[in-house]
C-alpha positions in Angstrom: -162.5 80.0 -36.5 -160.4 82.7 -35.0 -161.3 83.9 -31.5 -163.1 87.3 -31.4 -162.4 89.5 -28.4 -162.9 92.9 -27.1 -160.8 95.7 -25.8 -162.9 98.5 -23.9 -165.7 97.2 -25.6 -164.6 97.2 -29.2 -164.2 94.2 -31.2 -160.4 93.1 -32.2 -159.1 89.8 -33.7 -157.8 87.6 -31.2 -154.0 86.5 -32.2 -153.9 83.6 -29.7 -153.7 80.6 -32.2 -151.0 82.6 -34.1 -148.8 83.1 -31.1 -149.5 79.6 -29.9 -148.2 77.8 -32.8 -145.1 80.5 -32.9 -144.4 79.2 -29.5 -144.6 75.7 -30.2 -142.2 76.2 -33.2 -139.6 78.1 -31.0 -140.0 75.3 -28.6 -139.3 72.5 -31.1 -136.1 74.4 -32.1 -134.9 75.2 -28.2 -135.2 71.2 -28.1 -131.4 71.4 -29.5 -130.9 70.6 -25.9 -131.8 67.1 -26.6 -129.1 66.6 -29.3 -126.3 66.3 -26.5 -126.8 62.5 -26.1 -125.8 62.2 -29.8 -123.2 64.7 -29.8 -121.7 63.4 -26.4 -121.8 59.8 -28.0 -119.9 61.2 -31.1 -117.1 63.0 -28.9 -116.4 59.7 -27.3 -115.6 58.3 -30.6 -113.8 61.1 -31.8 -110.4 60.7 -30.2 -110.7 64.2 -28.3 -109.8 62.4 -25.1 -112.7 63.5 -23.1 -113.6 61.3 -19.8 -117.2 60.5 -19.2 -117.4 63.1 -16.6 -116.1 65.8 -19.0 -118.6 64.5 -21.5 -121.6 65.2 -19.1 -120.5 68.8 -18.1 -121.7 70.8 -21.3 -125.2 69.2 -20.8 -125.2 69.5 -17.1 -124.3 73.1 -17.0 -126.7 73.9 -19.8 -129.6 72.4 -17.8 -128.5 74.4 -14.6 -128.1 77.5 -16.8 -131.6 77.2 -18.4 -133.3 76.6 -15.2 -131.5 79.8 -13.4 -132.0 82.2 -16.5 -135.7 81.6 -16.5 -136.1 83.8 -13.4 -134.6 87.1 -15.0 -135.8 86.1 -18.5 -139.5 85.8 -16.9 -139.0 89.3 -15.4 -137.9 90.8 -18.8 -140.8 89.1 -20.4 -143.2 90.6 -18.1 -141.8 94.1 -18.5 -140.4 94.4 -22.0 -142.5 91.8 -23.9 -142.0 88.3 -25.4 -141.0 89.3 -28.7 -137.6 90.8 -27.4 -136.8 88.1 -24.8 -137.5 85.2 -27.3 -135.3 87.0 -30.0 -132.3 87.1 -27.5 -133.0 83.5 -26.7 -132.4 82.7 -30.5 -129.3 84.7 -30.8 -127.6 83.3 -27.9 -128.7 79.8 -28.8 -127.2 80.3 -32.4 -124.2 82.2 -31.1 -123.4 79.6 -28.6 -123.7 76.7 -31.0 -121.6 78.7 -33.7 -118.7 79.4 -31.0 -118.8 75.6 -29.9 -118.1 74.7 -33.5 -114.9 76.3 -33.6 -113.7 74.2 -30.3 -113.0 70.6 -29.3 -112.0 71.6 -25.7 -114.2 70.9 -22.8 -114.1 74.7 -21.9 -115.0 75.7 -25.3 -118.1 73.5 -25.3 -119.0 74.5 -21.6 -119.0 78.5 -22.5 -120.6 77.7 -26.0 -123.2 74.9 -25.4 -123.4 75.0 -21.6 -123.5 78.8 -21.0 -124.7 80.7 -23.9 -126.9 78.0 -25.5 -128.2 77.1 -21.9 -129.1 80.8 -21.4 -130.6 81.2 -24.9 -132.8 78.3 -24.2 -134.0 79.6 -21.0 -134.9 83.1 -22.6 -136.8 81.5 -25.4 -138.7 79.1 -23.2 -139.7 81.8 -20.8 -141.3 83.9 -23.4 -143.4 81.3 -25.3 -146.1 80.2 -22.9 -147.0 83.8 -21.0 -148.0 85.4 -24.2 -150.1 82.6 -25.3 -152.1 82.0 -22.2 -152.9 85.6 -22.0 -155.0 85.5 -25.3 -157.4 82.9 -24.0 -159.8 82.3 -21.2 -158.9 80.7 -17.9 -161.0 77.7 -19.2 -158.1 77.0 -21.9 -154.9 77.7 -19.8 -154.1 73.9 -19.4 -154.6 73.2 -23.1 -152.6 76.2 -24.6 -149.9 75.6 -22.0 -149.7 72.0 -23.0 -149.6 72.6 -26.7 -146.9 75.3 -26.4 -144.5 73.4 -24.1 -145.3 70.1 -26.1 -142.8 71.5 -28.6 -140.0 71.1 -26.3 -140.9 67.6 -25.3 -141.4 66.5 -29.0 -138.3 68.0 -30.2 -135.9 65.1 -29.5 -138.0 63.0 -32.1 -136.5 64.8 -34.8 -133.3 66.3 -33.3 -131.7 63.0 -32.5 -131.8 61.6 -35.8 -131.0 64.4 -37.6 -128.0 65.0 -35.4 -126.8 61.5 -36.0 -127.3 62.2 -39.7 -125.2 65.3 -39.9 -122.4 64.1 -37.6 -122.0 60.9 -39.9 -122.1 63.3 -43.0 -120.2 66.3 -42.0 -118.7 65.8 -38.5 -119.3 67.4 -35.2 -117.9 70.8 -35.8 -120.1 71.5 -39.1 -123.2 70.2 -37.5 -122.9 72.5 -34.5 -122.3 75.1 -37.0 -125.4 74.2 -39.0 -127.6 74.0 -36.0 -126.3 77.4 -34.7 -127.3 79.1 -37.9 -130.4 77.3 -38.5 -132.0 77.9 -35.1 -130.9 81.4 -34.9 -132.8 82.1 -37.9 -135.7 80.1 -36.9 -136.2 81.1 -33.3 -135.7 85.0 -34.1 -138.1 84.7 -36.9 -141.0 83.1 -35.2 -140.0 85.5 -32.0 -141.5 88.3 -34.3 -145.0 86.5 -34.3 -145.2 86.7 -30.4 -147.5 89.5 -28.9 -149.4 90.0 -25.9 -153.3 91.4 -25.8 -153.6 95.2 -25.4 -154.5 96.6 -22.2 -158.4 96.1 -21.4 -158.4 93.0 -23.3 -161.3 90.4 -22.5 -162.7 87.5 -24.3 -166.4 88.0 -25.1 -168.7 85.6 -23.8 -169.8 84.9 -27.3 -166.3 83.3 -27.9 -167.0 80.7 -25.2 -169.0 77.7 -25.7 -171.0 75.9 -22.9 -168.2 73.4 -21.9 -165.7 76.1 -21.3 -168.4 78.4 -19.3 -168.8 75.4 -17.1 -165.0 74.4 -16.5 -163.9 73.9 -12.8 -161.0 76.1 -13.4 -161.1 79.8 -12.3 -159.0 82.7 -13.2 -156.8 84.0 -10.3 -158.6 86.8 -8.2 -155.3 88.7 -7.5 -152.0 89.4 -9.3 -148.9 88.6 -6.9 -145.5 89.9 -7.3 -142.6 87.7 -7.2 -141.7 88.9 -3.6 -145.4 88.3 -2.5 -145.4 85.0 -3.8 -142.3 83.9 -1.9 -144.1 84.9 1.3 -146.8 82.2 0.6 -146.8 78.6 1.7 -148.4 77.7 -1.5 -145.1 78.5 -3.3 -143.0 76.3 -1.4 -145.7 73.4 -1.8 -145.6 73.7 -5.5 -142.0 73.9 -5.6 -141.2 70.7 -3.7 -144.2 69.0 -5.8 -142.4 70.1 -9.0 -139.1 69.2 -7.9 -140.3 65.5 -7.1 -142.4 65.1 -10.3 -140.0 66.5 -12.8 -136.8 65.1 -10.7 -138.1 61.3 -11.1 -139.0 62.1 -14.7 -135.6 63.5 -15.4 -133.8 60.7 -13.6 -135.4 57.9 -15.7 -134.5 59.9 -18.8 -131.0 60.1 -17.9 -130.8 56.3 -17.6 -133.5 55.1 -19.8 -131.1 54.1 -22.7 -128.8 52.3 -20.5 -131.7 50.2 -18.9 -133.8 49.4 -22.2 -130.4 48.7 -23.9 -130.1 45.7 -22.1 -133.2 44.3 -23.9 -132.2 45.7 -27.2 -134.6 48.4 -27.6 -132.6 51.5 -26.1 -133.2 53.8 -29.0 -137.0 52.9 -29.5 -137.5 53.4 -25.7 -136.0 56.9 -25.9 -138.2 57.5 -28.9 -141.2 56.3 -27.1 -140.3 58.1 -23.9 -140.0 61.6 -26.2 -143.5 61.0 -27.8 -144.8 60.3 -24.3 -143.2 63.2 -23.1 -144.9 65.7 -25.7 -148.3 64.1 -25.7 -148.5 64.0 -21.9 -147.9 67.9 -21.8 -150.8 68.2 -24.0 -153.2 65.7 -22.7 -152.5 66.7 -18.9 -153.4 70.3 -19.9 -156.5 69.7 -21.6 -157.8 67.2 -19.0 -156.9 69.8 -16.2 -159.1 72.1 -17.9 -161.9 70.0 -17.7 -161.5 68.1 -14.2 -159.3 70.4 -12.4 -155.6 70.8 -11.7 -155.5 69.2 -8.4 -157.4 66.0 -9.5 -155.3 65.8 -12.8 -151.9 66.4 -10.9 -152.8 63.8 -8.3 -153.4 61.3 -11.0 -150.2 62.0 -13.0 -147.9 61.8 -9.8 -149.8 58.4 -8.7 -149.4 56.9 -12.3 -145.7 57.9 -12.1 -144.9 56.4 -8.9 -146.5 53.1 -10.2 -144.5 53.3 -13.5 -141.1 54.0 -11.8 -141.8 51.1 -9.2 -142.6 48.8 -12.0 -139.6 49.9 -14.1 -137.2 49.1 -11.1 -138.5 45.4 -11.2 -138.4 45.2 -14.9 -134.9 46.4 -14.5 -133.6 43.7 -12.2 -135.4 40.8 -13.3 -134.2 39.1 -16.6 -137.8 37.5 -17.5 -139.4 40.7 -17.5 -136.4 42.7 -19.0 -136.1 40.2 -22.0 -139.7 41.6 -22.9 -138.7 44.8 -25.0 -142.4 45.8 -25.4 -142.8 46.3 -21.5 -139.9 48.5 -21.3 -141.1 50.5 -24.4 -144.5 51.0 -23.0 -143.0 52.1 -19.5 -140.9 54.7 -21.1 -143.9 56.2 -22.9 -145.9 56.2 -19.7 -143.0 57.6 -17.6 -142.3 60.1 -20.4 -146.1 61.4 -20.5 -146.1 61.6 -16.5 -143.1 63.6 -16.6 -144.5 65.8 -19.4 -147.7 66.6 -17.4 -145.6 68.5 -14.9 -144.6 70.9 -17.7 -148.0 71.9 -18.6 -149.8 71.6 -15.1 -147.1 73.6 -12.9 -147.3 77.0 -14.9 -151.2 76.5 -15.4 -151.5 76.2 -11.4 -148.8 79.1 -11.1 -151.1 81.2 -13.5 -154.2 80.3 -11.5 -152.8 80.9 -8.0 -150.8 84.1 -8.7 -152.4 85.8 -11.7 -151.1 86.7 -15.3 -149.4 90.0 -14.6 -146.2 88.7 -13.4 -146.6 85.1 -14.7 -143.3 85.3 -16.5 -141.1 85.7 -13.4 -143.3 83.8 -11.0 -143.2 80.8 -13.2 -139.5 81.1 -13.5 -139.1 80.9 -9.9 -141.3 77.8 -9.6 -139.3 76.4 -12.5 -136.1 76.2 -10.6 -137.6 73.2 -9.0 -137.1 71.5 -12.5 -133.6 72.0 -12.5 -132.9 71.2 -8.6 -135.0 68.2 -8.7 -133.5 66.8 -11.8 -130.0 67.4 -10.7 -130.2 65.9 -7.4 -132.2 62.7 -8.3 -129.9 62.3 -11.5 -126.7 62.5 -9.2 -128.4 60.1 -6.9 -129.1 57.4 -9.4 -125.4 57.7 -10.7 -124.3 57.3 -7.1 -126.3 54.4 -6.3 -125.3 52.7 -9.8 -121.5 53.2 -9.1 -122.0 51.3 -5.6 -124.6 48.6 -6.6 -124.5 48.5 -10.4 -128.3 48.9 -10.1 -130.7 52.0 -10.1 -133.2 50.3 -7.9 -132.5 52.1 -4.5 -132.8 55.6 -6.4 -135.9 54.4 -8.0 -137.5 53.4 -4.7 -136.4 56.8 -3.2 -138.2 58.7 -6.2 -141.3 56.5 -5.6 -141.4 57.9 -2.2 -141.0 61.3 -3.1 -143.7 61.0 -5.7 -146.2 59.4 -3.1 -145.5 62.3 -0.6 -145.8 64.9 -3.5 -149.3 63.2 -4.3 -150.4 63.3 -0.8 -149.6 67.1 -0.7 -151.9 67.8 -3.6 -154.8 67.7 -1.2 -153.3 70.5 1.0 -153.1 72.8 -2.2 -155.5 75.8 -2.5 -155.2 79.2 -3.9 -153.4 81.8 -1.8 -155.0 84.9 -0.3 -153.7 88.2 -1.1 -153.8 90.8 1.7 
C-alpha cells in the first residue's frame, strides 16, 4: 500500500517508493564503474601497448573523481533538487563513455572514463539517496538507504558478464559506445522520477506501524550546515571509521580475483562478493533500524576484521586455499561487511546532522571512501611487490577495523549551539 502523508494537515500521496525504485535503477546503471576489470583485461589482449600501471589509471581516476564530485554534487542536490543533478550525472556518464569509444589512448580513456564518467557517477550517486529518505519516517532511514545504494553494489553481477559478451561480439570501442548511449538514456529517464517532499511534509501517525513507532532510531534534532559539521568531532570520527571500513573492503575487492584464482574460483568469488555487497547494504540498513546504528556498525566492523584475518590465513596456506568454497564464502561475507558501510554511514550522517543539507554533508563524509580505498589498495600493491603476499596489508586493515570498532562506543549525536 502507498504511504499516505500530510502537508500542513492536508493528505497527499507519498511518492517514496517511486523515488526509491528510481534511485535503485539509476545506481544499477552507474555501476558501469565495475565494468573496468573486463575492459582493462580486454585492453591487455588488444595489442594497444598499455602497461599494467596505465591500465589502472582510468579506473583509479574515476574512483577519485567520483569521490570528490560527491561534495559539490551533494550541495547542488540540496539547493537545486535531485532531478537536475541526476540528469547531469547521466549526461556526463553517457558523453564520457561515448568519447572514450573513439580513442585507444591512455589520455583519451582518462578524460572520457576517468574524469567525465567518474564525475557523472558522482553526480548521479549523490542525487539518489537524499530524496528517497526524505519521503519516509526516521524509522525507515536505514532500510531505504540500503535499498537505494544496493543497486550500485549489485550492478557488477550483470555488468561484468554483459561487458564480456559485448566485447567478445563487437570489440572494445563499440561496447563503450553501446554503454554510453544506453546508460545516458536510462539514467536521464529515471532521473525524472526523482522528487523531494513539499515544504511542511510529515508522515502521518496512521502510516506507522507499532514496530516503526518503537524503533530505536530518532530523527536529528537540528539541521547542520556543512561548515558546522566540520566543527564537530563526530564528523572526523565518522570519517576515520568510514575510511577504515570501506578501505578494507575495497582493498580486498581489488585483489579478490587474484587470491581466489589460485583455487580456480576467481570469477565465482567475484560474483559472490558482488552479491554480498548488495545484500549487505540492505540487511545492514534494515537491521540498524531495528537495533540501532551503533550496534549494527560495531557488529559489521567486528565481522569484517575476523573475515579479513581468516582470508589472510586462507591466502597463504595451501591446505585452506585448495578449498574454493571457503574463499567463495569469505568473499561473500567480506562483500556484505563492506556494503554495510554504504548504508550505515549515510544513515548516521542523516541522523546526526539532519536532512536539510544531507546531500553535501554526506558528500563530505563520503570522501573517506575514496581516501581509505586508495590508501589501503596502494598498500596492498606495495606489500605484494615486496613480499609476493598480501598478508601484512591484511593484518594492517584488521588492526584499523578493530580500532574503528572500538571508536563506535564514542559516537553520540552532536549538539548544535
